[in-house]
TORKOL-569247 format. One record per residue: x, y, z of N, C-alpha, C in turn. Coordinates in steps of 0.02 Angstrom, whole numbers, plus 50000, padded with zeros to 5 digits. Each point is the difference from the previous one (the first is absolute). Layout:
<rs>
+-------+-------+-------+-------+-------+-------+-------+-------+-------+
!   n_x !   n_y !   n_z !  ca_x !  ca_y !  ca_z !   c_x !   c_y !   c_z !
+-------+-------+-------+-------+-------+-------+-------+-------+-------+
!     X !     Y !     Z !     X !     Y !     Z !     X !     Y !     Z !
...
+-------+-------+-------+-------+-------+-------+-------+-------+-------+
</rs>
This chain:
<rs>
+-------+-------+-------+-------+-------+-------+-------+-------+-------+
!   n_x !   n_y !   n_z !  ca_x !  ca_y !  ca_z !   c_x !   c_y !   c_z !
+-------+-------+-------+-------+-------+-------+-------+-------+-------+
! 56400 ! 55853 ! 54868 ! 49959 ! 50029 ! 50050 ! 50002 ! 49952 ! 50061 !
! 50011 ! 50038 ! 50060 ! 50003 ! 49967 ! 50066 ! 49941 ! 50010 ! 50033 !
! 49994 ! 49956 ! 50051 ! 49937 ! 50000 ! 50034 ! 49981 ! 50065 ! 50032 !
! 50046 ! 50043 ! 50025 ! 49989 ! 50061 ! 50026 ! 49977 ! 50053 ! 49948 !
! 50012 ! 49979 ! 49940 ! 49974 ! 50057 ! 49940 ! 49929 ! 49989 ! 49984 !
! 49966 ! 49946 ! 50032 ! 49927 ! 50001 ! 49994 ! 49956 ! 50048 ! 50021 !
! 49958 ! 50031 ! 49961 ! 49960 ! 50056 ! 50032 ! 49936 ! 49972 ! 50029 !
! 49969 ! 50041 ! 50042 ! 49940 ! 49982 ! 50041 ! 49950 ! 49970 ! 49950 !
! 49987 ! 50035 ! 49943 ! 49954 ! 49983 ! 49950 ! 50009 ! 49928 ! 49975 !
! 50056 ! 49983 ! 49987 ! 50034 ! 49932 ! 49974 ! 49984 ! 49952 ! 50056 !
! 50010 ! 50016 ! 50067 ! 49989 ! 49949 ! 50047 ! 49928 ! 49980 ! 50007 !
! 49957 ! 50056 ! 49993 ! 49920 ! 49991 ! 49998 ! 49980 ! 49958 ! 49948 !
! 50028 ! 50009 ! 49943 ! 49983 ! 49966 ! 49936 ! 50023 ! 49925 ! 50003 !
! 50056 ! 49984 ! 50037 ! 50021 ! 49933 ! 50013 ! 49956 ! 49967 ! 50048 !
! 49984 ! 50030 ! 50051 ! 49951 ! 49975 ! 50053 ! 49931 ! 49981 ! 49967 !
! 49972 ! 50050 ! 49957 ! 49944 ! 49976 ! 49969 ! 50006 ! 49938 ! 49961 !
! 50054 ! 49997 ! 49960 ! 50010 ! 49945 ! 49955 ! 50011 ! 49935 ! 50043 !
! 50030 ! 50004 ! 50050 ! 50008 ! 49935 ! 50036 ! 49935 ! 49977 ! 50038 !
! 49959 ! 50047 ! 50023 ! 49941 ! 49981 ! 50030 ! 49954 ! 49975 ! 49945 !
! 49995 ! 50036 ! 49949 ! 49951 ! 49984 ! 49939 ! 50023 ! 49922 ! 49976 !
! 50067 ! 49990 ! 49990 ! 50023 ! 49934 ! 49984 ! 49981 ! 49949 ! 50048 !
! 50004 ! 50011 ! 50067 ! 49979 ! 49951 ! 50054 ! 49926 ! 49980 ! 49984 !
! 49950 ! 50050 ! 49981 ! 49936 ! 49984 ! 49990 ! 50001 ! 49958 ! 49928 !
! 50040 ! 50012 ! 49954 ! 49987 ! 49969 ! 49926 ! 50025 ! 49928 ! 50001 !
! 50041 ! 49984 ! 50053 ! 50021 ! 49929 ! 50006 ! 49970 ! 49958 ! 50053 !
! 49940 ! 50020 ! 50023 ! 49960 ! 49960 ! 50045 ! 49984 ! 49933 ! 49970 !
! 49995 ! 49945 ! 50039 ! 49993 ! 49930 ! 49976 ! 49937 ! 50000 ! 49966 !
! 49945 ! 50022 ! 50030 ! 49930 ! 49992 ! 49968 ! 49984 ! 50055 ! 49955 !
! 49974 ! 49990 ! 49937 ! 49993 ! 50058 ! 49957 ! 49949 ! 50049 ! 50025 !
! 49947 ! 49980 ! 50037 ! 49952 ! 50044 ! 50030 ! 50029 ! 50051 ! 50038 !
! 50059 ! 49979 ! 50035 ! 50031 ! 50055 ! 50044 ! 50050 ! 50053 ! 49962 !
! 50008 ! 49980 ! 49935 ! 50042 ! 50051 ! 49963 ! 49958 ! 50064 ! 49970 !
! 50028 ! 50051 ! 50002 ! 49966 ! 50062 ! 49972 ! 49994 ! 49991 ! 49921 !
! 49948 ! 50033 ! 49978 ! 49992 ! 50010 ! 49927 ! 50047 ! 50055 ! 49977 !
! 50007 ! 50002 ! 49938 ! 50050 ! 50048 ! 49968 ! 49984 ! 50077 ! 50017 !
! 49937 ! 50012 ! 49997 ! 49974 ! 50068 ! 50016 ! 50010 ! 50012 ! 50072 !
! 49999 ! 49954 ! 50052 ! 50022 ! 50010 ! 50066 ! 50068 ! 50005 ! 50003 !
! 50046 ! 49963 ! 49971 ! 50063 ! 50014 ! 50002 ! 50025 ! 50067 ! 49978 !
! 49967 ! 50029 ! 49948 ! 50020 ! 50066 ! 49979 ! 49978 ! 50049 ! 50062 !
! 49940 ! 49994 ! 50029 ! 49982 ! 50047 ! 50048 ! 50051 ! 49992 ! 50063 !
! 50024 ! 49932 ! 50012 ! 50050 ! 49993 ! 50056 ! 50068 ! 50039 ! 49984 !
! 50015 ! 49997 ! 49934 ! 50065 ! 50026 ! 49985 ! 49990 ! 50078 ! 49997 !
! 49950 ! 50029 ! 49979 ! 49983 ! 50071 ! 49992 ! 49980 ! 50038 ! 50069 !
! 49979 ! 49958 ! 50045 ! 49969 ! 50032 ! 50063 ! 50055 ! 50011 ! 50050 !
! 49975 ! 50012 ! 50054 ! 50033 ! 50026 ! 50067 ! 50034 ! 49933 ! 50031 !
! 50061 ! 49996 ! 50009 ! 50037 ! 49937 ! 50028 ! 49978 ! 49986 ! 50070 !
! 49977 ! 50053 ! 50035 ! 49968 ! 49991 ! 50069 ! 49936 ! 49960 ! 49998 !
! 49966 ! 50004 ! 49945 ! 49941 ! 49968 ! 50003 ! 50004 ! 49919 ! 49980 !
! 50059 ! 49984 ! 49975 ! 50013 ! 49931 ! 49982 ! 50008 ! 49958 ! 50058 !
! 49973 ! 49938 ! 50001 ! 50011 ! 49951 ! 50058 ! 50037 ! 49942 ! 49966 !
! 50031 ! 49964 ! 50047 ! 50034 ! 49935 ! 49972 ! 49946 ! 49943 ! 50004 !
! 50002 ! 49960 ! 49953 ! 49954 ! 49947 ! 49997 ! 50010 ! 49954 ! 50065 !
! 49949 ! 49960 ! 50023 ! 50006 ! 49964 ! 50062 ! 50056 ! 49949 ! 50002 !
! 50013 ! 49974 ! 49938 ! 50055 ! 49945 ! 50000 ! 50046 ! 50024 ! 49944 !
! 50040 ! 50053 ! 50004 ! 50040 ! 50021 ! 49942 ! 50053 ! 49945 ! 49981 !
! 50019 ! 49955 ! 50045 ! 50054 ! 49956 ! 49982 ! 49976 ! 49928 ! 50000 !
! 49932 ! 49983 ! 49986 ! 49972 ! 49943 ! 49998 ! 50025 ! 49945 ! 49956 !
! 50018 ! 49945 ! 50023 ! 50037 ! 49954 ! 49959 ! 49954 ! 49943 ! 49991 !
! 50013 ! 49957 ! 49945 ! 49958 ! 49945 ! 49984 ! 50011 ! 49951 ! 50053 !
! 49945 ! 49959 ! 50019 ! 50016 ! 49942 ! 50045 ! 50059 ! 49958 ! 49975 !
! 50026 ! 49962 ! 50047 ! 50049 ! 49950 ! 49979 ! 49979 ! 49949 ! 49959 !
! 49936 ! 49973 ! 50000 ! 49981 ! 49950 ! 49954 ! 50001 ! 50024 ! 49925 !
! 49970 ! 50064 ! 49997 ! 49987 ! 50029 ! 49936 ! 50068 ! 50015 ! 49966 !
! 50052 ! 50026 ! 50045 ! 50066 ! 50010 ! 49963 ! 50035 ! 49936 ! 49979 !
! 49984 ! 49943 ! 50040 ! 50027 ! 49941 ! 49987 ! 49968 ! 49975 ! 49933 !
! 49936 ! 50004 ! 49996 ! 49969 ! 49980 ! 49940 ! 50023 ! 50038 ! 49933 !
! 50011 ! 50061 ! 50007 ! 50026 ! 50048 ! 49944 ! 50066 ! 49966 ! 49986 !
! 50045 ! 49987 ! 50051 ! 50071 ! 49976 ! 49991 ! 49994 ! 49933 ! 49961 !
! 49947 ! 49960 ! 50024 ! 49997 ! 49934 ! 49968 ! 49976 ! 50005 ! 49926 !
! 49955 ! 50047 ! 49987 ! 49979 ! 50011 ! 49930 ! 50058 ! 50024 ! 49960 !
! 50047 ! 50043 ! 50029 ! 50058 ! 50020 ! 49956 ! 50048 ! 49950 ! 49986 !
! 50006 ! 49950 ! 50050 ! 50046 ! 49949 ! 49989 ! 49977 ! 49952 ! 49945 !
! 49932 ! 49979 ! 50006 ! 49969 ! 49962 ! 49943 ! 50003 ! 50031 ! 49931 !
! 49996 ! 50066 ! 50006 ! 50005 ! 50038 ! 49931 ! 50071 ! 49995 ! 49971 !
! 50052 ! 50009 ! 50048 ! 50067 ! 49990 ! 49980 ! 50012 ! 49936 ! 49973 !
! 49968 ! 49944 ! 50027 ! 50010 ! 49928 ! 49977 ! 49973 ! 50000 ! 49930 !
! 49936 ! 50028 ! 49988 ! 49967 ! 49995 ! 49930 ! 50047 ! 50031 ! 49949 !
! 50028 ! 50063 ! 50019 ! 50038 ! 50040 ! 49949 ! 50060 ! 49956 ! 49987 !
! 50035 ! 49962 ! 50045 ! 50060 ! 49964 ! 49992 ! 49984 ! 49943 ! 49960 !
! 49944 ! 49972 ! 50002 ! 49977 ! 49940 ! 49958 ! 49990 ! 50026 ! 49928 !
! 49975 ! 50063 ! 49993 ! 49986 ! 50027 ! 49927 ! 50069 ! 50010 ! 49971 !
! 50048 ! 50025 ! 50040 ! 50063 ! 50012 ! 49974 ! 50036 ! 49936 ! 49976 !
! 49996 ! 49953 ! 50040 ! 50035 ! 49937 ! 49980 ! 49958 ! 49945 ! 49952 !
! 49936 ! 50014 ! 50000 ! 49964 ! 49968 ! 49956 ! 49974 ! 49937 ! 50035 !
! 50010 ! 49995 ! 50069 ! 49982 ! 49942 ! 50037 ! 49937 ! 50020 ! 50041 !
! 49952 ! 49948 ! 50014 ! 49948 ! 50018 ! 50044 ! 50005 ! 49982 ! 50068 !
! 49965 ! 50027 ! 50047 ! 50003 ! 49983 ! 50065 ! 49921 ! 50000 ! 50031 !
! 49982 ! 49964 ! 50047 ! 49933 ! 50012 ! 50026 ! 50000 ! 50018 ! 50058 !
+-------+-------+-------+-------+-------+-------+-------+-------+-------+
</rs>
């Protein structure tokens, strides 16, 4: 299937899915839609859908560094379990 073979109905459905997905990945849970709202968004008119205020909102640098730091310490813990050594 080539890009030119996509029907208008398929384009509308893809647009609905993308906008709905942006709502579902909002950083704060309170900003995310309920599943019943998601169904309404996907079944409703695409023209009524609005983009979330911050569709590409990223974690602050400090938070992403903390997550990376936790991942590294978890890696060290799992390495010590594999080798039978302990690290602090």
